[in-house]
C-alpha positions in Angstrom: -4.6 -6.7 3.0 -2.7 -9.2 5.0 -4.0 -9.9 8.5 -2.2 -11.5 11.4 -3.4 -12.3 14.8 -1.4 -10.4 17.5 -2.5 -11.0 21.1 -5.8 -12.5 19.9 -6.7 -9.5 17.7 -6.6 -9.5 13.9 -4.3 -6.7 12.7 -3.7 -5.5 9.1 0.1 -5.7 8.4 -0.3 -3.0 5.8 -0.9 -0.5 8.7 2.3 -0.3 10.7 0.7 2.0 13.3 -1.9 -0.6 14.1 0.7 -3.3 14.4 2.9 -1.2 16.7 -0.1 -0.4 18.9 -1.1 -4.0 19.2 2.5 -5.1 19.9 2.6 -2.6 22.7 -0.5 -4.2 24.2 1.2 -7.6 24.0 4.4 -6.2 25.7 2.3 -4.7 28.5 0.6 -8.0 29.0 4.0 -9.8 29.2 5.5 -7.2 31.6 2.5 -7.3 33.9 2.6 -11.1 34.1 -0.4 -11.8 32.0 1.4 -14.4 29.9 3.1 -16.2 32.7 2.8 -20.0 32.5 3.0 -22.0 35.7 4.1 -25.6 35.9 4.1 -27.7 39.1 5.9 -31.0 39.8 4.9 -32.2 43.3 6.2 -29.5 45.6 8.2 -27.6 42.9 6.6 -24.8 41.0 8.1 -23.0 38.0 6.7 -19.8 36.5 8.0 -18.5 33.2 7.0 -16.2 30.3 7.5 -17.5 26.8 8.1 -14.0 25.4 11.4 -12.6 24.2 11.3 -8.9 25.3 14.3 -7.7 23.4 12.9 -9.1 20.1 9.5 -7.7 21.0 11.0 -4.2 21.7 12.9 -4.4 18.4 9.7 -5.2 16.5 7.9 -2.3 18.2 10.6 0.1 17.3 10.7 -1.1 13.7 6.9 -0.7 13.3 6.9 2.7 15.0 9.6 3.8 12.5 7.5 2.5 9.6 4.5 4.2 11.1 6.3 7.5 11.3 7.5 7.2 7.7 4.1 6.3 6.5 2.4 9.2 8.3 5.1 11.7 7.3 6.4 12.4 10.8 9.7 10.6 10.7 12.2 11.9 13.1 15.4 13.4 11.6 18.7 12.4 13.1 21.8 14.4 13.5 22.5 18.1 13.5 21.0 20.4 11.0 23.5 22.3 9.1 23.4 25.8 7.6 24.7 26.3 4.1 26.0 29.7 3.2 26.0 30.6 -0.4 
């Protein structure tokens, strides 16, 4: 078991479903402004979020794919063919 901290929660990296679920929580926090940092210099104020949403989305998609494979519900791509014998 290898545990990592994602959004303040310890998650087992051997469970891709748990990692995907916690990454979704982090993404929701970022999107709703929960991770916005504010800096003020005199009258000027700057707000920014240190997250990279495209990379976060890619990680979520990757762990969701791993979760589907592990649970046996992987989506099949492409058309299904019929073979006549």
